[in-house]
MIVEX-687841 format. One record per residue (C-alpha): residue in three letters; x, y, z. Coordinates in pm, 1 decimal, always signed. Example, Ala and Ser with C-alpha at 12.3 -4.5 7.8 and 13.67 -1.06 7.14 Angstrom:
2
 keba       px       py       pz
  ALA  +1230.0   -450.0   +780.0
  SER  +1367.0   -106.0   +714.0
# end
This chain:
496
 keba       px       py       pz
  UNK     +0.0     +0.0     +0.0
  UNK   +115.0   +352.5    -64.9
  UNK    -24.2   +664.4    +95.1
  UNK    +57.2   +918.4   -169.4
  UNK   +224.6  +1251.4   -102.2
  UNK   +121.4  +1254.7   +261.5
  UNK   +174.9  +1551.6   +487.8
  UNK   +207.4  +1683.4   +838.2
  UNK    -25.5  +1505.0  +1076.8
  UNK   -278.4  +1611.0  +1333.8
  UNK   -237.9  +1864.1  +1607.5
  UNK   -323.9  +1686.7  +1930.8
  UNK   -345.0  +1760.2  +2298.8
  UNK   -267.1  +1400.4  +2386.8
  UNK    +15.0  +1165.3  +2298.2
  UNK   -198.8   +932.9  +2092.4
  UNK   -218.1  +1143.5  +1778.9
  UNK   +155.8  +1206.8  +1779.0
  UNK   +175.0   +870.8  +1605.6
  UNK    -83.4   +962.1  +1341.9
  UNK    +16.2   +908.3   +981.7
  UNK   +354.3   +738.9   +984.3
  UNK   +345.9   +839.2   +625.5
  UNK   +477.3   +659.1   +324.6
  UNK   +608.6   +801.1     +2.2
  UNK   +749.8   +544.1   -232.7
  UNK   +959.0   +311.2    -17.9
  UNK  +1063.2   +581.9   +224.2
  UNK   +896.6   +609.1   +565.8
  UNK   +844.5   +952.3   +717.5
  UNK   +747.9  +1035.0  +1075.2
  UNK   +448.3  +1256.1  +1141.4
  UNK   +499.8  +1589.1  +1313.0
  UNK   +267.4  +1802.0  +1517.8
  UNK   +124.8  +2114.5  +1364.4
  UNK   +164.5  +2438.7  +1562.0
  UNK   -122.4  +2572.8  +1768.2
  UNK   -226.1  +2812.3  +1490.3
  UNK   -100.3  +2629.7  +1182.6
  UNK   -116.4  +2740.1   +824.4
  UNK   -117.2  +2498.2   +532.8
  UNK   +240.8  +2430.7   +424.1
  UNK   +163.8  +2466.7    +53.3
  UNK    -98.7  +2391.6   -210.1
  UNK     +0.1  +2026.0   -196.1
  UNK   -197.1  +1998.0   +128.5
  UNK   -523.8  +2117.8   +275.5
  UNK   -633.3  +2179.4   +632.7
  UNK   -877.6  +1953.6   +813.4
  UNK  -1086.8  +2132.2  +1076.8
  UNK  -1240.7  +2022.0  +1404.6
  UNK  -1611.8  +2112.0  +1372.7
  UNK  -1646.2  +2149.0  +1750.7
  UNK  -1376.1  +2415.5  +1779.9
  UNK  -1292.1  +2532.9  +1428.2
  UNK   -925.8  +2452.6  +1494.7
  UNK   -700.8  +2272.0  +1249.1
  UNK   -665.7  +1903.8  +1329.6
  UNK   -401.0  +1843.1  +1065.9
  UNK   -326.4  +1843.3   +695.2
  UNK   -408.2  +1596.4   +423.2
  UNK   -246.9  +1563.2    +80.1
  UNK   -398.8  +1735.3   -219.8
  UNK   -327.5  +1449.8   -456.5
  UNK   -312.2  +1498.7   -831.8
  UNK   -443.2  +1296.6  -1123.2
  UNK    -92.7  +1156.1  -1160.1
  UNK   -111.0  +1038.3   -797.3
  UNK   -440.8   +867.9   -872.4
  UNK   -286.5   +696.0  -1174.5
  UNK     -2.6   +572.6   -953.8
  UNK   -243.4   +438.7   -691.1
  UNK   -447.3   +256.6   -954.5
  UNK   -133.6   +112.6  -1112.3
  UNK    -15.9    -18.1   -776.1
  UNK   -356.8   -173.3   -711.2
  UNK   -352.8   -334.0  -1056.2
  UNK     -8.1   -479.0   -996.2
  UNK   -111.1   -615.8   -656.3
  UNK   -427.0   -766.4   -806.4
  UNK   -226.4  -1007.3  -1017.9
  UNK   -114.2  -1192.4   -705.1
  UNK   -391.2  -1107.6   -461.2
  UNK   -671.6  -1232.4   -687.9
  UNK   -507.8  -1574.1   -715.0
  UNK   -485.9  -1639.5   -340.7
  UNK   -690.9  -1932.5   -207.2
  UNK  -1021.9  -1839.9    -48.4
  UNK   -902.0  -1947.5   +295.9
  UNK   -601.3  -1716.6   +271.8
  UNK   -819.5  -1420.6   +174.8
  UNK  -1033.9  -1495.4   +479.0
  UNK   -727.0  -1501.8   +703.1
  UNK   -613.2  -1163.7   +573.6
  UNK   -958.2  -1015.3   +643.4
  UNK   -943.6  -1155.0   +996.2
  UNK   -607.1   -981.1  +1039.0
  UNK   -763.7   -656.5   +922.0
  UNK  -1031.9   -694.4  +1188.7
  UNK   -770.1   -754.7  +1457.3
  UNK   -567.6   -454.4  +1341.6
  UNK   -869.2   -225.5  +1375.6
  UNK   -934.9   -362.6  +1723.1
  UNK   -575.5   -299.7  +1828.8
  UNK   -602.2    +66.6  +1727.6
  UNK   -967.1   +123.5  +1824.4
  UNK   -921.2   +413.4  +2067.4
  UNK   -669.4   +590.5  +1845.2
  UNK   -909.0   +578.8  +1551.5
  UNK  -1205.0   +684.2  +1765.3
  UNK  -1024.5   +993.1  +1894.3
  UNK   -922.2  +1092.8  +1544.5
  UNK  -1279.2  +1051.3  +1413.8
  UNK  -1407.0  +1275.0  +1692.3
  UNK  -1148.5  +1542.5  +1621.2
  UNK  -1222.4  +1570.0  +1250.4
  UNK  -1587.4  +1456.2  +1227.3
  UNK  -1718.1  +1609.1  +1550.5
  UNK  -1922.1  +1318.0  +1685.9
  UNK  -1869.9  +1244.2  +2054.0
  UNK  -1649.7   +963.6  +2176.4
  UNK  -1942.9   +819.1  +2370.8
  UNK  -2306.7   +737.8  +2302.2
  UNK  -2359.3   +634.6  +1942.3
  UNK  -2038.9   +819.9  +1859.7
  UNK  -1690.2   +740.3  +1742.5
  UNK  -1620.9   +449.2  +1978.6
  UNK  -1948.8   +298.6  +1864.7
  UNK  -1845.9   +357.8  +1501.6
  UNK  -1518.9   +171.7  +1551.0
  UNK  -1708.6   -110.5  +1718.7
  UNK  -1931.1   -124.4  +1412.0
  UNK  -1630.8   -130.0  +1180.5
  UNK  -1488.3   -425.1  +1373.0
  UNK  -1821.8   -609.0  +1364.2
  UNK  -1865.1   -563.5   +990.1
  UNK  -1506.9   -657.9   +911.5
  UNK  -1525.6   -965.6  +1131.5
  UNK  -1854.9  -1088.1   +990.7
  UNK  -1756.8  -1020.6   +629.1
  UNK  -1440.6  -1225.4   +680.4
  UNK  -1660.4  -1530.0   +749.1
  UNK  -1853.8  -1500.3   +423.6
  UNK  -1768.0  -1686.6   +105.9
  UNK  -1908.2  -1741.8   -242.0
  UNK  -1825.8  -2104.1   -327.7
  UNK  -1869.2  -2252.9   -672.0
  UNK  -2237.2  -2330.0   -728.6
  UNK  -2336.6  -2638.7   -924.2
  UNK  -2631.1  -2555.4  -1148.5
  UNK  -2647.5  -2892.4  -1320.5
  UNK  -2473.8  -3227.8  -1288.7
  UNK  -2635.1  -3507.6  -1486.5
  UNK  -2591.7  -3715.6  -1798.2
  UNK  -2626.7  -3400.9  -2008.5
  UNK  -2321.4  -3245.4  -1843.8
  UNK  -2207.7  -3033.2  -1551.5
  UNK  -2271.8  -2658.7  -1523.3
  UNK  -2095.5  -2451.0  -1257.6
  UNK  -2134.4  -2087.3  -1157.6
  UNK  -1807.6  -1925.2  -1051.3
  UNK  -1761.2  -1584.5   -887.5
  UNK  -1446.2  -1405.9   -999.9
  UNK  -1291.3  -1084.2   -864.2
  UNK  -1337.7   -773.4  -1074.8
  UNK  -1001.1   -601.0  -1041.9
  UNK   -945.3   -259.2   -885.1
  UNK  -1237.5   -128.2   -680.8
  UNK  -1270.1   +246.3   -631.6
  UNK  -1423.1   +344.8   -296.9
  UNK  -1558.9   +697.5   -246.9
  UNK  -1665.6   +756.2   +112.6
  UNK  -1860.2  +1032.3   +292.0
  UNK  -1787.4  +1235.7   +603.4
  UNK  -2056.1  +1103.8   +837.5
  UNK  -1897.3   +762.3   +917.6
  UNK  -1545.4   +790.7   +774.4
  UNK  -1405.3   +464.8   +912.9
  UNK  -1707.8   +237.3   +928.0
  UNK  -1822.9   +310.1   +571.8
  UNK  -1467.3   +267.6   +444.5
  UNK  -1470.4    -78.8   +601.9
  UNK  -1807.7   -150.5   +439.4
  UNK  -1641.9    -84.3   +103.9
  UNK  -1295.7   -229.2   +157.9
  UNK  -1342.3   -561.3   +335.2
  UNK  -1590.3   -721.4    +91.8
  UNK  -1362.4   -612.5   -192.0
  UNK  -1064.9   -780.5    -24.8
  UNK  -1265.1  -1088.5    +67.3
  UNK  -1349.9  -1149.8   -299.3
  UNK   -995.3  -1099.6   -425.2
  UNK  -1011.0   -738.1   -541.9
  UNK   -770.5   -455.6   -466.0
  UNK   -883.0   -108.0   -363.3
  UNK   -823.1   +263.6   -406.4
  UNK  -1006.7   +470.3   -143.5
  UNK  -1093.8   +838.1   -171.7
  UNK  -1239.2   +981.3   +153.8
  UNK  -1432.9  +1303.5   +198.5
  UNK  -1214.7  +1616.2   +221.9
  UNK  -1387.2  +1690.2   +553.8
  UNK  -1269.5  +1367.2   +720.3
  UNK   -963.3  +1225.7   +542.8
  UNK   -726.3  +1178.1   +837.0
  UNK   -900.6   +886.4  +1006.7
  UNK   -928.0   +708.2   +671.3
  UNK   -559.9   +760.9   +595.8
  UNK   -471.5   +624.0   +936.9
  UNK   -709.1   +329.4   +887.4
  UNK   -545.2   +240.1   +555.6
  UNK   -201.3   +262.7   +712.3
  UNK   -305.3    +32.6   +997.3
  UNK   -464.7   -235.5   +783.3
  UNK   -187.0   -216.7   +524.2
  UNK    +54.2   -336.9   +789.4
  UNK   -115.7   -677.5   +768.8
  UNK   -174.0   -682.5   +391.1
  UNK    +61.8   -719.4    +94.7
  UNK   +186.8   -397.6    -65.5
  UNK    -49.8   -225.1   -306.7
  UNK   -364.6   -413.2   -204.5
  UNK   -524.5   -105.3    -44.2
  UNK   -435.9   +251.2   -143.5
  UNK   -569.7   +593.7    -51.8
  UNK   -581.7   +927.7   -231.1
  UNK   -715.1  +1250.0    -83.8
  UNK   -795.1  +1597.8   -205.9
  UNK   -998.3  +1906.4   -123.1
  UNK  -1209.0  +1869.4   -440.9
  UNK  -1119.3  +2224.9   -540.7
  UNK   -808.1  +2180.9   -751.9
  UNK   -886.6  +1831.0   -876.9
  UNK  -1207.2  +1629.1   -847.5
  UNK  -1056.7  +1291.7   -768.3
  UNK  -1397.4  +1128.2   -727.2
  UNK  -1500.0  +1217.6  -1080.1
  UNK  -1162.0  +1103.2  -1209.5
  UNK  -1202.1   +769.8  -1032.4
  UNK  -1548.7   +720.9  -1178.3
  UNK  -1410.5   +765.1  -1528.0
  UNK  -1074.2   +589.6  -1475.9
  UNK  -1014.1   +305.1  -1719.6
  UNK   -814.4   +110.2  -1462.7
  UNK  -1098.4    +91.6  -1208.1
  UNK  -1354.6   -183.6  -1264.4
  UNK  -1607.5    -91.0   -996.4
  UNK  -1707.6   +215.3   -797.7
  UNK  -1863.3   +189.0   -452.3
  UNK  -2003.8   +526.8   -355.0
  UNK  -2189.0   +642.3    -45.5
  UNK  -2319.6   +996.1    -55.9
  UNK  -2580.8  +1229.0   -197.0
  UNK  -2823.0  +1146.0   -477.0
  UNK  -2693.4  +1431.6   -691.1
  UNK  -2332.6  +1313.3   -670.3
  UNK  -2440.8   +953.3   -722.3
  UNK  -2604.7  +1051.4  -1049.0
  UNK  -2278.4  +1212.6  -1162.5
  UNK  -2083.5   +899.1  -1064.6
  UNK  -2321.2   +687.3  -1269.4
  UNK  -2288.2   +914.5  -1570.7
  UNK  -1908.4   +925.1  -1565.8
  UNK  -1885.7   +548.5  -1511.1
  UNK  -2100.9   +468.9  -1811.9
  UNK  -1832.9   +495.3  -2079.4
  UNK  -1614.9   +229.2  -1918.3
  UNK  -1917.2    +17.0  -1814.0
  UNK  -1805.5     +3.5  -1450.9
  UNK  -1990.9   -202.2  -1198.4
  UNK  -2159.4    +25.1   -944.7
  UNK  -2286.7    +10.3   -591.0
  UNK  -2448.5   +340.7   -499.4
  UNK  -2585.5   +400.5   -148.7
  UNK  -2742.0   +742.2   -179.3
  UNK  -2959.3   +980.2    +15.3
  UNK  -3279.1   +893.3   +193.0
  UNK  -3579.0  +1077.1   +326.2
  UNK  -3693.5   +795.9   +551.6
  UNK  -4044.1   +804.2   +695.9
  UNK  -4162.0   +662.8  +1026.6
  UNK  -4532.3   +588.9  +1082.0
  UNK  -4671.8   +568.8  +1436.4
  UNK  -4994.5   +367.5  +1449.0
  UNK  -5272.8   +453.0  +1697.2
  UNK  -5202.3   +144.3  +1910.3
  UNK  -4840.7   +244.4  +1985.6
  UNK  -4730.3   +332.4  +2339.9
  UNK  -4586.1   +687.9  +2322.1
  UNK  -4358.0   +655.2  +2624.6
  UNK  -4233.4   +311.2  +2521.1
  UNK  -4129.8   +425.1  +2173.0
  UNK  -3990.9   +771.4  +2257.7
  UNK  -3628.5   +662.2  +2295.1
  UNK  -3637.7   +454.7  +1975.5
  UNK  -3796.5   +741.6  +1782.9
  UNK  -3530.3   +981.4  +1904.1
  UNK  -3232.7   +765.4  +1808.1
  UNK  -3397.9   +663.9  +1482.8
  UNK  -3399.8  +1030.9  +1386.9
  UNK  -3101.6  +1180.1  +1570.2
  UNK  -2834.0   +909.8  +1548.6
  UNK  -2508.7  +1079.7  +1449.6
  UNK  -2690.3  +1410.7  +1493.8
  UNK  -2925.1  +1316.5  +1210.6
  UNK  -2630.1  +1295.6   +971.7
  UNK  -2711.8   +944.6   +855.5
  UNK  -2859.4   +835.1   +523.0
  UNK  -3088.8   +583.0   +693.5
  UNK  -3197.4   +810.9   +978.3
  UNK  -3566.1   +883.5  +1012.8
  UNK  -3626.3  +1219.4   +842.4
  UNK  -4009.2  +1241.2   +862.8
  UNK  -4245.2  +1120.8  +1137.1
  UNK  -4615.7  +1060.0  +1074.3
  UNK  -4821.4  +1019.3  +1393.3
  UNK  -5186.6   +921.6  +1425.7
  UNK  -5413.8  +1196.6  +1547.9
  UNK  -5535.1   +996.3  +1849.4
  UNK  -5188.4   +987.0  +2013.0
  UNK  -5021.8  +1278.6  +1833.7
  UNK  -4980.1  +1505.5  +2135.4
  UNK  -4869.1  +1221.3  +2362.7
  UNK  -4600.4  +1109.1  +2115.5
  UNK  -4475.3  +1465.6  +2073.9
  UNK  -4460.9  +1516.5  +2450.6
  UNK  -4277.0  +1187.6  +2513.3
  UNK  -4029.2  +1251.9  +2233.6
  UNK  -3950.4  +1602.6  +2357.0
  UNK  -3916.5  +1481.4  +2717.6
  UNK  -3652.2  +1232.5  +2611.0
  UNK  -3472.0  +1465.1  +2367.5
  UNK  -3431.9  +1757.2  +2605.1
  UNK  -3204.8  +1549.7  +2831.3
  UNK  -2946.1  +1460.4  +2565.2
  UNK  -2614.9  +1643.8  +2630.8
  UNK  -2478.0  +1829.0  +2327.4
  UNK  -2118.2  +1950.6  +2321.5
  UNK  -1759.2  +1909.5  +2211.8
  UNK  -1706.2  +1550.4  +2107.3
  UNK  -1391.0  +1520.2  +2318.5
  UNK  -1597.0  +1583.8  +2631.5
  UNK  -1676.6  +1239.2  +2770.7
  UNK  -2019.5  +1367.1  +2881.6
  UNK  -2134.1  +1469.8  +2532.4
  UNK  -2380.4  +1244.6  +2352.4
  UNK  -2437.6  +1459.1  +2041.7
  UNK  -2187.9  +1695.2  +1879.3
  UNK  -2192.4  +1966.3  +1612.9
  UNK  -2304.6  +1952.1  +1253.1
  UNK  -1994.2  +1844.5  +1066.9
  UNK  -1942.4  +2131.9   +822.3
  UNK  -2062.9  +2479.2   +738.4
  UNK  -2241.2  +2382.1   +417.3
  UNK  -2453.9  +2124.1   +597.5
  UNK  -2513.6  +2361.4   +889.0
  UNK  -2644.6  +2627.7   +651.5
  UNK  -2882.8  +2379.5   +488.4
  UNK  -3023.0  +2262.2   +821.9
  UNK  -3060.5  +2620.5   +940.6
  UNK  -3243.7  +2718.3   +620.5
  UNK  -3489.5  +2430.5   +649.4
  UNK  -3554.7  +2495.2  +1017.9
  UNK  -3612.0  +2867.1   +960.2
  UNK  -3867.9  +2786.7   +690.8
  UNK  -4037.6  +2529.7   +914.4
  UNK  -4062.7  +2766.0  +1212.4
  UNK  -4306.5  +2987.6  +1025.4
  UNK  -4518.3  +2692.9   +910.6
  UNK  -4522.8  +2466.4  +1215.7
  UNK  -4486.4  +2460.1  +1594.0
  UNK  -4138.6  +2436.7  +1747.0
  UNK  -4147.5  +2184.7  +2029.3
  UNK  -3774.8  +2181.0  +2100.9
  UNK  -3466.6  +2362.8  +1974.7
  UNK  -3500.0  +2574.8  +1666.6
  UNK  -3219.2  +2820.1  +1737.3
  UNK  -2853.7  +2758.7  +1641.4
  UNK  -2585.0  +2753.0  +1905.1
  UNK  -2227.2  +2872.7  +1878.4
  UNK  -2019.6  +2767.9  +1579.1
  UNK  -2160.8  +2458.3  +1410.3
  UNK  -2371.6  +2345.9  +1704.7
  UNK  -2746.1  +2309.2  +1655.1
  UNK  -2960.5  +2153.0  +1929.3
  UNK  -3199.5  +1867.7  +1853.0
  UNK  -3499.1  +2036.3  +1694.7
  UNK  -3851.3  +1893.5  +1675.7
  UNK  -4117.6  +2082.2  +1481.7
  UNK  -4481.4  +1970.6  +1487.5
  UNK  -4786.1  +2043.2  +1273.6
  UNK  -4601.2  +2049.3   +942.4
  UNK  -4755.7  +1950.2   +610.6
  UNK  -4646.2  +1719.1   +332.3
  UNK  -4542.2  +2010.3   +111.1
  UNK  -4319.4  +2187.0   +366.2
  UNK  -3947.0  +2200.8   +276.0
  UNK  -3836.0  +2022.4   +594.0
  UNK  -4059.5  +1730.9   +491.8
  UNK  -3974.5  +1728.9   +122.9
  UNK  -3594.9  +1768.0   +148.2
  UNK  -3346.4  +1544.0   +322.6
  UNK  -3222.3  +1764.6   +606.6
  UNK  -2932.1  +1536.9   +711.3
  UNK  -2910.1  +1706.6  +1045.2
  UNK  -3067.4  +1737.8  +1393.7
  UNK  -3419.3  +1835.4  +1289.2
  UNK  -3733.3  +1620.9  +1280.6
  UNK  -4069.6  +1725.2  +1132.7
  UNK  -4379.4  +1564.7  +1285.9
  UNK  -4689.5  +1532.3  +1066.9
  UNK  -5038.8  +1446.6  +1190.2
  UNK  -5258.4  +1191.8  +1010.2
  UNK  -5596.4  +1029.5  +1074.8
  UNK  -5608.4   +750.4   +813.9
  UNK  -5324.4   +499.0   +786.9
  UNK  -5382.4   +481.2   +410.6
  UNK  -5296.9   +850.3   +389.8
  UNK  -4984.6   +795.2   +599.3
  UNK  -4859.6   +514.4   +374.0
  UNK  -4926.3   +727.1    +65.5
  UNK  -4743.1  +1024.6   +219.4
  UNK  -4447.5   +810.8   +324.2
  UNK  -4416.8   +676.5    -30.7
  UNK  -4454.3  +1021.4   -184.4
  UNK  -4081.8  +1074.1   -227.2
  UNK  -3821.1  +1016.1   -498.5
  UNK  -3614.4   +841.5   -229.9
  UNK  -3660.2   +491.3    -99.0
  UNK  -3387.2   +395.1   +145.0
  UNK  -3560.7   +304.4   +470.9
  UNK  -3884.0   +331.1   +665.4
  UNK  -4039.7   +219.3   +991.8
  UNK  -4371.2   +123.6  +1152.3
  UNK  -4429.9   +182.2  +1524.2
  UNK  -4703.6    -31.4  +1677.5
  UNK  -4799.0   -268.0  +1959.3
  UNK  -4915.4   -519.4  +1697.5
  UNK  -4602.4   -653.4  +1527.8
  UNK  -4799.1   -859.5  +1275.8
  UNK  -4990.4   -550.6  +1166.1
  UNK  -4659.8   -368.6  +1140.4
  UNK  -4513.8   -638.2   +916.3
  UNK  -4816.4   -624.1   +687.9
  UNK  -4786.6   -248.8   +646.9
  UNK  -4408.3   -272.0   +606.8
  UNK  -4444.4   -455.8   +276.4
  UNK  -4639.5   -160.7   +138.7
  UNK  -4363.1    +90.4   +203.3
  UNK  -4152.5   +179.4   -100.9
  UNK  -3803.0   +145.0    +42.9
  UNK  -3518.3   -102.1    +64.4
  UNK  -3539.7   -163.1   +441.2
  UNK  -3831.6   -141.5   +682.9
  UNK  -3806.1   -172.7  +1061.1
  UNK  -4077.5   -243.6  +1316.1
  UNK  -4049.4    -36.7  +1637.1
  UNK  -3697.7    +78.5  +1550.6
  UNK  -3531.1   +264.5  +1267.0
  UNK  -3198.3   +242.2  +1087.5
  UNK  -3086.2    -75.6  +1263.7
  UNK  -2873.1   -215.6   +983.9
  UNK  -2667.3   -530.0  +1043.2
  UNK  -2392.4   -711.3   +850.9
  UNK  -2592.4  -1027.7   +780.6
  UNK  -2879.5   -843.2   +605.8
  UNK  -2857.9   -676.0   +262.6
  UNK  -2889.6   -298.3   +270.1
  UNK  -2964.2    -68.5    -20.3
  UNK  -3216.5   +173.4   -161.5
  UNK  -3475.9   +176.8   -433.7
  UNK  -3590.0   +463.0   -657.2
  UNK  -3329.3   +742.6   -638.6
  UNK  -3174.6   +614.4   -315.0
  UNK  -2928.8   +387.9   -483.8
  UNK  -2826.8    +95.4   -694.4
  UNK  -2724.9   -247.3   -566.9
  UNK  -2689.8   -363.6   -207.8
  UNK  -2422.9   -390.3    +58.9
  UNK  -2362.6   -650.3   +334.1
  UNK  -2421.9  -1026.3   +356.0
  UNK  -2370.2  -1269.0    +67.8
  UNK  -2579.2  -1049.2   -163.1
  UNK  -2350.6   -753.7   -103.7
  UNK  -2038.7   -968.2   -137.6
  UNK  -2151.5  -1095.1   -477.5
  UNK  -2156.0   -738.2   -611.1
  UNK  -1776.0   -738.7   -603.6
  UNK  -1758.2  -1026.0   -850.5
  UNK  -1813.6  -1118.2  -1212.0
  UNK  -2015.5  -1428.7  -1290.8
  UNK  -1854.4  -1698.0  -1504.1
  UNK  -2047.6  -2010.6  -1601.2
  UNK  -1842.7  -2320.4  -1687.4
  UNK  -2004.6  -2596.2  -1896.9
  UNK  -1841.2  -2941.2  -1905.8
# end
């Protein structure tokens, strides 16, 4: 593996990050150095990464060029020649080593995520994210796609083989920089592919460190990383069009996913696109408001609402509307919000200014059209408290658009048929949920929701043994489990 043109590492107030980015350039190792308290970017070859809780510079990441991308792809192609021929059991062993390597560096990675992403160490924060990365890596290591016999009789034998594609390009977002990278990387490795990863410019440091850690247990060139600020060079677009990359795995917005699909068309790349969602939750009249309040809150506000599969719209039956609103607010008002490095914080800031401005715009519009039950006013910097706004309508911007932040609109309904129709009235179709005391009724209604995943009495609870993906404009293909693993392979049928 080569981390290309890497730079000075993170400024840290503890000893842990002093070890960040023992950077590689060619065959020459370089030690990371601390940035000064008020650092400036050394040159245009790097860009600053900011802590959204404080606005301070965490460190610098390389502004890689198209030539750097070509080098990374070439190294991955060279490594593929050997890696793709390894026995299945050996690929599994390597993936198990990757899992162990993440575990050995769990706290280091968690601290770095908090410093550049903003989420707290505790709660469903960065330590939880690293735990998820370990769980997904460990489970994926156990999966396999053995040869499948389709026919074996006097007319002949027919076998279905799964073959690795080649170089996989992974483009990851800023909301879960390590866990989503693992979602992309480990199934690619498990099926004999090599990888080039391009993280978000908002959160590149934890991904660089992750790649360095796992590369210590992998052969050279199997996993590579390139980073950039997307201002001088759009590396993501270049990856999508690169002739040497056989597949793109992208997690991010619908608009960017459409561009990835367009630029990948000429080279007929395989694609897995996990895009935006505007997930709806429907509370039936038989639900217990106090019993579901905590689940509703975390379904909507996990990672400060900055989650594709978070609940973005809540439809509540008229008969228990006020009780649900009261119970939800009572739970939400006790959630500590603050600097992610504070062990008492459970929610942190919005990750970046662009997303903050969008959330603020949607909340301002909603305040004049609905009833603010909690929050509604921004805090200092990028902090915005959990905001719940009731009495909104289907055509309000906070209901129509994916807010991707700590704001939840609550919509009243009286007929469940209207609620199902409203939930499905969206170009997105990632996830949805039904909240009820009658699980069988919930399952029946779940099948009528137009989305890739539906949960009963919870929301967003993805797991590595269940396929996950969207329908409509929320994506293409699935991740996780055997179905997700198969998307990293070509099918070859052998007749004999």
